[in-house]
N, C-alpha and C positions, 0 to 999 in steps of 0.2 A: 504494499500500499504506499502511495505517495502522499505526503503531507505538504501542503502549500499554504503560506501565509501571504495574503495580499494586504499590504499596508504595514510597513515596518517602521512606524513611528515609535513613540514611547512604549505603547502597550504591545504592538505587534512584535517589536524587536525583543522586548522582555519575554514574551511567549516563546519566541524562537530560541532565545538563550536557555530557558527552562527546559525546552524539549531536547536541545542539544546535550545539556547536562545529563539527561536521562538516556542518552545514547541515540536519539532519533535523528535521522537525516531529514532536513527540511529544505524545501524550495521556497524562496522568498522573492516577492516583487514589491517595488515601491516606485512611485512616480519620480522621486528624487534619486537619480543614479549615484549620487555621492554617498548615500546611506551605507554603501558597502565599505566606506572608510571608517565607519563607527564601530563595526564588529566583524571579525573575521573568524571562521571556524571551518575546518575541513568538512563538517557535516551540514553546512549551510550553503546551498547553491543559489546564487542570485540569478534570477531570470531578467532578461532585458526587456521583455514585453509579456503581456498576459497571453498572447498568441502561443507562446511556448508551452502553455498548458496542453495544447493539442498533442505534444509529444508523448504525453502519458495517457492517451485515450484508451490504451489496451489494458490499463491497470486501474485499480481503484484509487481514487484521488480525493482525499479529505481537504477541502479548501476553507480556510478561515478568512473572513473578511473583517479586517480590523481597521475600519474606516470611519470617518465622521458621518453622522446621521444626515439624511437628506440626499442631495444631488450626487455627491461622490459615490455613495452606496448604490443609488439607482442606476447611475451610468455604468458602474462596474458590473452590476448584475446583468444589465442589458448587453454589455460587451461579451460577458461569459455565455449568455444565451446564444 
């Protein structure tokens, strides 16, 4: 199973760190490409776009949306659809 976190701000990055500490490999995406400078772990794979999720279409993929309420969440759900 693949675990993906969309939104690596304060809460999303904290979730990724906790899952990494538990030995989980995570895929992460954030609109800010510089977020990868804040945290590096061999078990965190930064995605350059949401479209890369299609690479995992043959596996189960748990996707956490850790985004602000409202338009950012709606737009991301629409893009994922």
